C-alpha positions as CSV (number, residue, x, y, z in Angstrom):
1,M,115.4,66.3,68.9
2,P,113.6,69.4,67.4
3,F,112.7,67.3,64.3
4,R,111.4,64.4,66.5
5,L,109.2,66.9,68.4
6,L,107.9,68.3,65.1
7,V,106.8,64.7,64.2
8,Y,105.2,64.2,67.6
9,I,103.4,67.5,67.5
10,T,102.1,66.8,64.0
11,A,100.9,63.3,65.0
12,I,99.0,64.7,68.0
13,L,97.3,67.4,66.0
14,L,96.5,65.1,63.2
15,D,95.0,62.6,65.6
16,Y,92.9,65.3,67.2
17,F,91.7,66.6,63.8
18,K,90.7,63.1,62.6
19,N,88.8,62.3,65.8
20,C,87.1,65.5,66.7
21,D,83.6,66.4,65.8
22,K,83.4,66.8,62.0
23,A,80.7,69.5,62.2
24,A,82.7,71.5,64.7
25,R,85.8,71.6,62.6
26,K,83.9,73.0,59.7
27,K,83.0,76.1,61.7
28,Q,85.1,79.2,61.4
29,A,85.7,79.3,65.1
30,F,87.3,75.8,65.1
31,R,90.7,75.8,66.7
32,L,93.4,73.1,67.2
33,P,94.6,72.5,70.8
34,A,97.8,74.0,72.0
35,V,100.6,71.4,72.1
36,I,103.6,72.3,74.3
37,P,106.7,70.2,73.6
38,I,108.6,69.3,76.8
39,V,111.9,67.4,76.9
40,L,113.0,65.7,80.1
41,H,116.7,65.6,80.4
42,N,118.1,63.1,83.0
43,S,121.9,63.0,82.4
44,E,125.0,64.4,84.0
45,R,126.1,65.8,80.6
46,R,125.1,69.3,79.5
47,W,122.3,69.6,77.0
48,T,123.7,70.7,73.6
49,A,120.9,70.0,71.1
50,S,119.2,73.0,69.4
51,K,116.1,74.2,71.3
52,H,114.6,76.0,68.3
53,F,113.4,74.1,65.2
54,K,114.5,76.9,62.9
55,E,118.1,76.2,63.8
56,M,117.8,73.0,61.9
57,I,116.8,74.7,58.7
58,D,119.5,75.6,56.2
59,K,119.7,79.3,55.6
60,A,116.7,79.9,57.8
61,E,117.7,83.6,58.2
62,L,116.8,84.2,54.5
63,F,113.1,83.3,55.1
64,E,112.5,85.2,58.3
65,N,109.1,84.3,59.8
66,Y,107.9,82.3,56.8
67,I,109.2,79.0,57.9
68,I,108.1,76.7,60.8
69,D,109.7,77.4,64.1
70,F,109.0,76.5,67.8
71,E,110.9,76.2,71.0
72,Y,110.6,73.3,73.4
73,V,110.7,73.4,77.2
74,L,113.8,71.7,78.6
75,V,113.4,70.2,82.0
76,S,116.6,69.0,83.7
77,I,115.5,66.3,86.2
78,K,118.6,66.4,88.2
79,N,118.1,70.2,88.9
80,L,114.5,69.9,90.0
81,D,113.7,71.0,93.6
82,L,112.1,68.0,95.4
83,S,110.3,70.3,97.8
84,K,108.5,72.0,94.9
85,I,107.6,68.6,93.3
86,R,106.1,67.5,96.5
87,Q,103.7,70.5,96.7
88,S,101.3,68.8,94.3
89,N,100.5,65.3,93.2
90,T,100.0,65.3,89.4
91,L,101.1,62.7,86.9
92,V,104.0,64.8,85.8
93,D,105.1,65.5,89.4
94,N,105.3,61.8,90.1
95,I,107.1,61.1,86.9
96,F,109.7,63.7,87.9
97,L,109.9,62.3,91.4
98,A,110.5,58.8,90.1
99,D,112.8,59.8,87.3
100,K,115.3,61.4,89.7
101,K,115.9,57.8,91.0
102,R,118.7,56.3,88.9
103,T,119.7,53.2,90.9
104,R,117.9,50.4,92.6
105,E,119.2,51.8,95.9
106,E,117.6,55.1,95.2
107,W,114.4,53.5,94.2
108,T,114.1,51.7,97.5
109,E,114.7,54.9,99.5
110,N,111.5,56.7,100.5
111,L,109.6,54.1,98.5
112,S,106.5,54.4,100.7
113,E,106.2,58.1,99.9
114,L,106.2,57.5,96.2
115,L,103.8,54.7,96.3
116,H,101.5,56.6,98.6
117,R,101.5,59.5,96.1
118,I,100.7,57.4,93.1
119,R,98.0,55.5,95.0
120,E,96.2,58.9,95.5
121,M,96.2,59.7,91.7
122,E,93.1,59.3,89.5
123,T,92.8,56.0,87.7
124,E,93.7,57.4,84.3
125,D,96.8,59.1,85.7
126,L,97.8,56.0,87.6
127,N,97.6,53.9,84.4
128,E,99.7,56.5,82.6
129,W,102.3,56.5,85.4
130,I,102.6,52.7,85.2
131,T,102.9,52.9,81.4
132,W,105.8,55.3,81.9
133,F,107.3,53.0,84.5
134,S,107.0,50.0,82.2
135,N,108.6,51.9,79.3
136,V,111.4,53.6,81.2
137,I,112.3,51.6,84.3
138,R,111.1,48.0,84.2
139,K,109.1,46.3,81.5
140,L,105.9,44.9,82.9
141,N,103.9,42.1,81.4
142,E,100.1,42.2,81.6
143,D,99.9,40.0,84.7
144,E,102.5,42.1,86.5
145,R,100.7,45.3,85.5
146,S,97.3,44.1,86.7
147,T,98.8,42.8,90.0
148,F,100.7,46.0,90.5
149,I,97.5,48.2,90.1
150,E,95.5,45.9,92.4
151,Q,98.2,46.1,95.1
152,I,98.4,49.9,94.9
153,R,94.6,50.2,95.1
154,K,93.9,47.5,97.8
155,G,97.1,46.4,99.5
156,D,98.4,47.7,102.8
157,E,101.4,50.0,102.5
158,K,104.0,47.6,104.0
159,Y,103.0,44.8,101.7
160,M,102.8,47.1,98.7
161,C,106.4,48.4,99.3
162,S,107.7,44.8,99.6
163,S,105.9,43.7,96.4
164,F,107.2,46.7,94.6
165,E,110.8,46.0,95.6
166,R,110.4,42.5,94.3
167,L,109.1,43.9,91.1
168,L,112.1,46.1,90.8
169,M,114.5,43.3,91.5
170,K,112.9,40.7,89.3
171,E,114.9,39.8,86.3
172,N,113.3,40.4,82.9
173,E,112.3,37.2,81.1
174,Q,114.5,38.3,78.2
175,G,117.5,38.0,80.6
176,E,120.5,38.9,78.5
177,K,118.9,41.8,76.7
178,R,117.7,43.4,79.9
179,G,121.0,42.7,81.5
180,R,122.9,44.5,78.7
181,R,120.6,47.5,79.0
182,E,121.2,47.7,82.8
183,G,124.8,46.9,82.6
184,K,127.9,49.0,81.6
185,I,127.9,47.8,78.0
186,E,124.4,49.0,77.3
187,G,125.0,52.3,79.1
188,K,128.1,53.0,76.9
189,I,126.2,52.1,73.8
190,E,123.4,54.5,74.7
191,D,126.0,57.2,75.5
192,I,127.5,56.8,72.0
193,I,124.2,56.9,70.2
194,E,123.1,59.9,72.2
195,L,126.2,61.8,71.3
196,L,125.9,61.0,67.7
197,E,122.2,62.0,67.6
198,E,123.4,65.5,68.6
199,L,125.3,65.6,65.3
200,G,122.5,64.2,63.2
201,E,120.7,60.9,62.5
202,P,122.9,57.8,62.7
203,S,122.1,55.3,60.0
204,E,120.5,52.0,60.9
205,M,123.6,50.2,59.9
206,L,125.8,52.3,62.2
207,R,123.4,51.8,65.1
208,K,123.5,48.0,64.6
209,Q,127.3,48.1,64.5
210,I,127.5,50.1,67.7
211,M,124.9,47.9,69.5
212,A,126.7,44.7,68.4
213,Q,130.0,45.8,70.1
214,T,130.5,44.1,73.5
215,D,134.1,45.2,74.3
216,I,133.9,47.8,77.1
217,Q,137.3,49.2,76.3
218,V,136.3,49.7,72.6
219,L,133.0,51.3,73.6
220,S,134.8,53.6,76.0
221,R,137.2,54.7,73.2
222,W,134.2,55.2,70.9
223,I,132.5,57.5,73.5
224,K,135.6,59.8,73.5
225,I,135.7,59.8,69.7
226,A,132.0,60.6,69.5
227,A,132.4,63.5,71.9
228,K,135.1,65.0,69.8
229,S,133.7,64.4,66.4
230,E,132.1,67.2,64.5
231,S,130.0,64.9,62.2
232,I,128.7,61.3,62.0
233,A,131.0,60.8,59.0
234,E,134.0,61.8,61.0
235,F,133.1,59.4,63.8
236,E,132.6,56.5,61.3
237,E,135.9,57.2,59.7
238,S,137.7,57.4,63.1
239,I,136.5,54.0,64.2
240,G,136.9,52.4,60.8
241,L,133.2,51.8,59.9
242,V,133.1,53.8,56.7
243,Q,133.2,50.6,54.6
244,L,130.1,49.3,56.3
245,Q,127.8,51.9,54.8
């Protein structure tokens, strides 16, 4: 995670540098914008990844302050106080509010409140919220996205809630792929990969082998092994995948 954030931060700053006013960046007073890395954690498991980038550097203590280091903000969604979230109506607030909903039943509860809040957001923030929704909760095609925005802006609240519920319940056109992601098999696969990522970066071959497994009992056993393993190599050896590298 710290390495991923370093890549994201660098990409943001590089994009800013490339697209800012060239005359301004030649001046001595030119400064880059502050980028604050924030990680949203929405899981029942305790967060165990390093929070400081320096902790990923071998023998970092030998180099004191001469190496790159930063700390990211960790936000645990499940521990957020709803009353505090409701005090304002920003893009981040509404992402937090929505991300606390993990099941379809939770999504339909107090749905009118959520839709009323996002309806009041600025157009740019609304588009960003829908992009988040499409990436995290339910993939939207262009027609669905346009219809959704129009209903939020122009539809009455009752019809808007009904349409949104249908949007949540509609099966993805890819069918089987979406079903796996929402089902127990996909959940276990994600759990395994998440546990392994805490140990390092799983190879593409290992990821494919894990994602190809459809036996729930095997996946459950792999979760236990991944939780106990001290390295990715140990995990591979324990499940008999060493020969696949």
